[in-house]
Structure formats: C-alpha cells, structure tokens
C-alpha positions in Angstrom: 46.6 39.9 -13.9 49.5 41.1 -15.9 49.1 42.3 -19.5 51.8 43.5 -21.8 51.4 46.2 -24.4 53.8 46.4 -27.4 53.9 49.2 -29.9 53.2 49.9 -33.5 54.2 52.7 -35.9 51.8 55.5 -36.8 53.1 58.3 -39.0 56.7 57.3 -38.2 56.1 57.3 -34.4 55.7 54.4 -32.0 52.4 53.9 -30.3 51.2 51.6 -27.5 49.1 48.7 -28.7 47.6 45.9 -26.5 48.8 42.4 -26.6 45.7 41.3 -24.6 43.3 39.8 -27.1 39.6 39.4 -26.3 36.7 37.6 -28.0 34.0 38.9 -30.2 27.1 48.6 -24.2 26.6 51.6 -23.7 27.9 53.1 -20.6 25.2 51.7 -18.3 27.1 49.9 -15.5 24.4 47.4 -14.9 24.5 46.5 -18.6 28.2 46.2 -18.5 28.0 43.7 -15.6 25.2 41.8 -17.3 27.3 41.6 -20.5 30.4 40.4 -18.7 28.4 37.7 -16.9 26.3 36.5 -19.8 28.9 36.9 -22.7 32.3 36.9 -21.1 34.0 36.0 -24.4 32.4 39.1 -26.1 32.7 41.5 -23.2 36.1 43.1 -23.9 35.7 43.0 -27.6 32.6 45.1 -27.4 34.2 47.5 -24.9 37.2 47.8 -27.1 35.0 49.0 -30.0 33.6 51.7 -27.7 37.1 52.7 -26.7 38.4 52.8 -30.2 35.5 55.0 -31.3 36.1 57.4 -28.4 32.8 56.7 -26.8 34.3 55.1 -23.7 37.1 56.9 -21.8 38.1 57.4 -18.1 36.5 60.8 -18.1 33.2 59.5 -19.4 32.6 57.2 -16.4 30.1 58.7 -14.0 30.7 56.5 -11.0 34.0 54.7 -10.7 33.0 53.0 -7.4 29.9 51.4 -9.0 32.0 50.3 -11.9 34.5 48.7 -9.6 31.8 46.9 -7.6 30.1 45.7 -10.8 33.1 44.2 -12.5 35.7 43.3 -9.9 34.2 39.9 -9.1 33.3 39.0 -12.7 35.9 36.8 -14.5 36.4 37.0 -18.3 38.8 35.2 -20.6 41.8 36.9 -22.2 45.1 36.0 -23.8 48.2 37.8 -22.7 51.6 38.0 -24.2 54.3 37.2 -21.7 57.9 37.5 -23.1 56.6 36.6 -26.5 54.5 33.7 -25.4 50.6 33.7 -25.6 48.9 32.6 -22.4 45.2 32.1 -21.9 44.0 33.4 -18.5 40.8 34.2 -16.6 40.9 37.7 -15.0 38.7 40.2 -13.3 36.8 42.4 -15.8 37.6 45.6 -13.9 41.4 45.6 -14.4 41.0 44.4 -18.0 38.7 47.3 -18.8 40.9 49.7 -16.8 43.9 48.6 -18.7 42.2 49.2 -22.1 41.0 52.6 -20.9 44.5 53.5 -19.7 46.1 52.5 -23.0 43.7 54.7 -24.9 44.5 57.6 -22.7 48.2 57.1 -22.9 48.1 56.9 -26.7 46.1 60.2 -26.9 48.5 62.0 -24.6 51.5 60.5 -26.4 50.2 61.5 -29.9 49.6 65.0 -28.5 53.4 65.5 -28.0 54.9 67.3 -30.9 58.1 65.7 -32.0 60.7 65.9 -34.8 63.1 63.2 -33.5 61.6 60.5 -35.7 62.7 62.6 -38.8 66.3 62.6 -37.7 67.0 58.9 -37.2 66.6 55.5 -38.8 64.6 53.2 -36.5 66.2 49.8 -35.6 65.1 46.9 -33.5 67.9 45.2 -31.6 67.5 43.2 -28.3 71.1 43.5 -27.3 72.4 45.8 -24.6 75.4 46.7 -26.7 75.0 46.5 -30.5 77.8 46.9 -33.0 77.2 48.2 -36.6 80.1 47.6 -39.0 80.9 49.9 -41.8 83.0 48.3 -44.6 86.0 50.3 -45.6 87.1 49.4 -49.1 90.8 49.7 -49.9 91.7 50.3 -53.5 94.9 50.5 -55.5 93.7 53.7 -57.3 94.7 52.1 -60.7 92.5 53.8 -63.3 93.3 51.5 -66.2 93.9 47.8 -66.6 95.8 46.9 -69.8 95.0 43.9 -71.9 96.5 40.8 -70.5 97.1 42.3 -67.0 95.5 41.0 -63.9 92.7 43.0 -62.5 93.7 44.4 -59.1 91.9 43.0 -56.0 90.0 45.3 -53.7 90.8 44.9 -50.0 88.4 45.7 -47.2 88.6 46.6 -43.5 85.8 47.8 -41.2 84.9 50.4 -38.7 82.7 49.4 -35.8 80.1 51.7 -34.3 78.7 50.8 -31.0 75.2 51.7 -29.7 74.3 51.0 -26.1 70.9 50.9 -24.3 69.0 53.1 -22.0 66.1 51.6 -20.0 63.3 53.8 -18.7 59.7 53.9 -17.7 57.0 55.2 -15.3 54.0 53.8 -13.4 50.8 54.9 -11.8 48.5 53.4 -9.1 44.8 53.8 -8.5 44.0 53.5 -4.8 40.8 52.4 -3.1 40.3 55.9 -1.9 40.4 57.3 -5.5 37.7 54.7 -6.5 35.5 55.5 -3.4 35.8 59.3 -4.0 35.2 58.9 -7.7 38.4 60.8 -8.3 38.4 60.5 -12.1 40.1 63.8 -12.7 43.2 62.6 -10.8 43.2 59.3 -12.7 42.9 61.0 -16.0 45.8 63.4 -15.2 48.0 60.5 -14.2 47.2 58.5 -17.4 47.9 61.6 -19.5 51.2 62.1 -17.7 52.3 58.6 -18.6 51.9 59.3 -22.3 53.2 62.8 -22.2 56.3 61.8 -20.2 57.1 58.9 -22.5 56.8 61.0 -25.6 58.8 64.0 -24.2 61.6 61.9 -22.7 62.2 60.0 -26.0 62.2 63.3 -27.9 64.6 65.0 -25.5 66.9 62.1 -25.6 66.9 61.9 -29.4 67.6 65.6 -29.8 70.4 65.6 -27.2 72.1 62.7 -28.9 72.0 63.9 -32.5 73.4 67.2 -31.2 76.0 65.2 -29.1 75.4 67.7 -26.4 77.7 65.8 -23.9 80.2 64.2 -26.2 81.0 67.3 -28.2 80.8 69.8 -25.3 83.8 72.0 -24.4 84.8 69.3 -22.0 83.6 66.1 -23.8 82.0 63.5 -21.5 79.6 60.5 -21.5 77.2 59.8 -23.1 78.8 60.0 -26.5 76.6 59.5 -29.5 79.7 58.3 -31.5 81.4 55.2 -30.2 84.0 54.4 -32.8 85.5 50.9 -32.4 84.1 50.8 -28.8 85.5 54.2 -27.7 83.5 57.3 -27.0 84.6 59.9 -29.5 83.7 63.6 -30.0 81.4 63.8 -33.0 81.5 67.5 -33.8 85.1 68.9 -34.0 86.5 71.8 -36.0 90.0 70.2 -36.2 91.0 68.9 -39.6 90.7 65.1 -40.0 88.5 64.8 -36.9 86.8 62.5 -35.9 88.7 60.8 -38.7 90.5 61.4 -41.9 87.3 61.0 -43.9 86.3 64.4 -42.5 89.2 66.6 -43.8 87.6 69.8 -42.7 86.3 68.5 -39.5 82.6 68.3 -38.6 82.1 71.7 -37.0 82.1 75.2 -38.4 83.0 78.0 -35.9 81.9 81.7 -36.2 79.1 80.7 -38.6 75.9 82.2 -37.0 72.8 81.6 -39.2 72.0 84.9 -40.8 71.8 84.3 -44.6 72.6 81.9 -47.4 76.3 82.4 -47.1 76.3 80.6 -43.8 74.6 77.7 -45.3 77.2 77.8 -48.1 79.9 77.5 -45.4 78.3 74.4 -44.0 77.7 72.9 -47.4 81.4 73.3 -48.2 82.4 71.2 -45.2 79.9 68.5 -46.3 81.2 68.6 -49.8 84.7 67.9 -48.5 83.7 64.6 -46.8 85.3 61.5 -48.2 84.2 57.9 -48.6 86.5 55.0 -47.6 88.3 55.2 -51.0 89.3 58.8 -50.3 86.8 60.1 -52.8 84.3 62.9 -52.1 80.8 61.9 -51.2 77.9 63.3 -53.2 75.5 64.2 -50.4 72.2 65.3 -51.9 71.2 68.6 -50.2 67.6 68.0 -51.1 67.6 65.0 -48.7 69.3 67.0 -45.9 67.8 68.7 -42.9 68.4 72.1 -41.6 68.0 71.6 -37.8 67.5 74.7 -35.8 66.4 75.9 -32.3 63.1 77.8 -32.2 65.1 81.0 -31.7 66.4 80.8 -35.3 63.1 79.7 -36.9 62.3 83.2 -38.3 65.7 83.6 -39.9 65.8 80.1 -41.3 62.3 80.4 -42.8 63.2 83.6 -44.6 66.3 82.0 -46.1 64.7 78.8 -47.5 61.4 80.4 -48.5 62.9 83.3 -50.4 62.8 82.6 -54.2 65.3 85.3 -55.0 68.7 86.2 -53.4 68.1 89.2 -51.0 69.7 92.4 -52.3 70.5 90.9 -55.7 68.3 91.6 -58.8 66.7 88.6 -60.4 69.2 86.1 -58.9 67.7 82.7 -57.8 68.3 81.8 -54.1 70.0 78.5 -54.2 68.5 77.6 -50.8 65.0 78.7 -51.7 62.0 77.0 -53.2 63.5 77.0 -56.7 67.1 76.5 -55.6 69.1 73.3 -56.0 70.2 73.1 -52.4 66.9 73.6 -50.5 66.8 71.3 -47.4 63.8 70.5 -45.3 63.5 72.6 -42.1 63.0 71.0 -38.7 62.8 73.1 -35.5 61.9 72.5 -31.9 61.8 74.7 -28.7 63.5 71.7 -26.9 66.6 72.5 -28.9 66.7 76.0 -27.3 67.3 74.2 -24.0 70.6 72.9 -25.6 71.5 76.1 -27.4 69.6 79.0 -28.9 72.3 79.7 -31.6 73.8 76.4 -32.7 72.4 74.9 -35.9 73.0 71.7 -38.0 72.9 70.8 -41.6 73.1 67.2 -42.9 71.6 63.9 -43.8 70.7 62.9 -40.3 68.9 59.6 -41.1 72.0 58.3 -42.9 74.2 59.0 -39.8 72.0 58.2 -36.8 70.2 55.1 -35.6 67.6 55.0 -32.9 67.9 51.5 -31.5 65.0 50.0 -29.6 65.9 47.2 -27.3 62.4 47.3 -25.9 59.6 49.1 -27.8 57.0 50.7 -25.6 55.5 48.2 -23.2 52.4 48.6 -21.0 51.7 46.3 -18.1 48.6 46.5 -15.9 47.9 44.7 -12.6 44.8 44.5 -10.5 45.4 45.1 -6.8 46.5 41.8 -5.3 46.0 40.9 -1.7 49.4 42.2 -0.4 49.3 45.6 -2.2 45.7 46.2 -1.2 46.5 45.1 2.4 49.6 47.5 2.6 48.3 50.5 0.8 44.9 49.8 -0.7 46.2 49.8 -4.3 43.3 48.7 -6.5 44.9 48.9 -9.9 48.5 49.6 -11.2 49.9 50.4 -14.6 53.3 51.1 -16.0 55.0 51.9 -19.3 58.5 51.0 -20.1 60.9 51.3 -23.0 64.6 50.8 -23.7 66.1 52.8 -26.5 69.3 54.6 -27.4 70.5 56.7 -30.3 74.0 56.3 -31.8 76.0 57.5 -34.8 77.1 55.0 -37.4 79.2 57.5 -39.3 80.6 61.0 -38.9 80.6 62.5 -42.4 76.9 63.4 -43.0 76.1 66.1 -40.5 77.8 69.4 -39.8 77.4 71.5 -36.6 77.6 75.3 -36.8 78.5 77.6 -33.9 77.7 81.3 -33.8 81.1 81.9 -32.1 83.8 79.5 -31.0 82.3 77.9 -27.8 80.4 74.6 -28.0 77.1 74.3 -26.2 
C-alpha cells in the first residue's frame, strides 16, 4: 500500500499531513484487532483520534510483534491521494496504523527543530523545475509638468527576469522483521525522529545558505547562485558601485563594517537608502519591516544595540535603533549562521527579496513489506519523506551584507 502525505502550514512552517482518509481503543491489541475486524470503516478514524491526542505513539506500544500479528492480515478501507487523484483501496491495518504513527512522530520531531528561515522568505508554490519571475521596469521621460493642450507622455516598460530552479531531496526508513520480532521500538522511534529532524534542518540550512548567497557571493563566486538575473548566475553581494546593477549605486556589500554599535547599522542603512527603483528614484525601505540577521556569535552585541533606549555614552539621546527609535529592525539569529561566518551580518527587507519556491511540498509515502522486499531482506514496513524546494532572489536592492573586514565568507 502506498499513501502520500502532503503538508500544511503551522505558524509559518510546513508540516506533514496525511492524504489517507479513513471512516468514522485503548491500546489493548486484542481490542484493536477486534475493532479492525468488526468496524473496518471506523478503525483508523478512532486510531487517528488517539494519535492526535498523543495517547498513541510508537513508544507507547508494548509489544510490536503482537501488534503486527494482530493487524497484518486484517484489511480496512482507505482512500489515498496518488498524484492528486483520490483512490479507494483495501489495505492491511498494520501499515496504515504504522504510517499514521510515523507521521505523528515526524511532525513532532520536525516541529522541534528551531528555525528562522521562514521569516526571511516569501513562500511560493510552483511545480516547474525552472521558474521565472518578471520584474517590470518602468521607463519614464522625467517630465515633471504637462502644459495645457500638450500630450501626456507615455510610459514605456521593460522587464528583468529572475530565475529560480529546483532542488529535490528526501530520506527513507525501513522496519525489518527482526525489529518487529525483537520489539525494537527504541530503534524505530529514533529513525522516525531522524526523518523529521533531518527534513527540518536541511531546509533551514539551505534557506540560510541561499539568503547569505554563501556560494554565489564568495571570494570566488560559484554555483549555486541565489540571484539568477535573466537566466545567468550573478553575484548578489558586491561592494562595487552599480553592482549587481545600476539600481544599487553603492553596491550591496559594506566592507570593514563589523557590528559593534549603532554607527555600523547606520553605514548599512546608508547603502539601503541609496537603492533605486526602475525610474532611478530612491526606494523608501521601511526599517521597521527590516531584519537584522546575525550569527549567534554577534547575538550579545546586537541585542545591546537594539534594546538600549538611549545612545551609549551620550546624555539623554534616544538610540535610533532602540525600542523607541525610528529604525529598530527585528532581530533574527541562528547558530547555523556561525557555520557560514561568525562575523558577517545582514540588514534588509528579506521577504521582499527572496522567494522559497516549493515544487513539491513535504510528501510522506508508506509501504507495507511486499513479497519481494520481505523475501530479499525481510522488510516489513517502509516510509520516506520527500520535498523539492529552492530559494531565489527576485531583486537585489533590499538586503545589504556587512563584512567585518574585506574578505567574503
């Protein structure tokens, strides 16, 4: 039996959610078997209620072998989603229950992963391997007055195309006959938890790596680039004037700007304030909607700057970056950024610049051990999670990178 699991959002994060739907039990295995045989339509519905309440989990099963023997030969109805199409099937109760238990364990482990990536991107669904997002560039004559009787000038328009590709990934686990016979629930629980943790951490690491453009803006730029302007990989963070384009007259990188006090934030703000729209006019980027993104190594310094009401060393002067200041951004920090750099920090309106494109939201598939797999390696149950997502920039004027010296991470 194959069952797919799609995902839903919870507090701005994706979660696994089953597409297997069942009709409308304590943990007594005999009672479970009796329920499955006498009320097959209601069996998984009642089990799912116990799972949702937390009463039924892999680690709360006392005897896995007895559960397998009790349910593996009992067929219950279910509906599965296969490539968007609903199919009614009859399947063994054991893999159905195992799949539901596994999803619950994956979700708990996934939710336990601390992440900030969802706060730095705009989520987008797109089933294409290569997606293009067009930015309209208005072309104006810069006439500031139209006299009576004169024709109104016509605005022209061009476009920049930003390309976002895809990245397919996933992991799977297997439960063997030996694990069932030995009642090895600790091993099963660890593997289920690993599926959720790995999925959450890999997406987080990918997101942070992309918004920092750790490869594309390195000393020697290379793939993958987060900025693919008109189809070409382009360095996003650059200290050269008019790079990556003329709308960034001061560039997108500030060198020798280690985070130590509010003056360093002022230097980054000055670069943001110089950014231009397609008409060559400055963009009013609201600092209150911007994020100060830092590695954990800079958390103490950053917290002091944005939580100090008064300017340090100056009598009764309001700190513009503090709680009562006009520039105070939100602070986001992660130890995973320290793996990229312990000194580089970023300021900007991340969600306006970065899209996290999901070609495939989190998908879960479970399969009972078929004759061939059980014959070859005694696989009694298999499960896997898969996803396909990539992060790309759809502009280059909303985020500034700041180096403590001159060398890129």
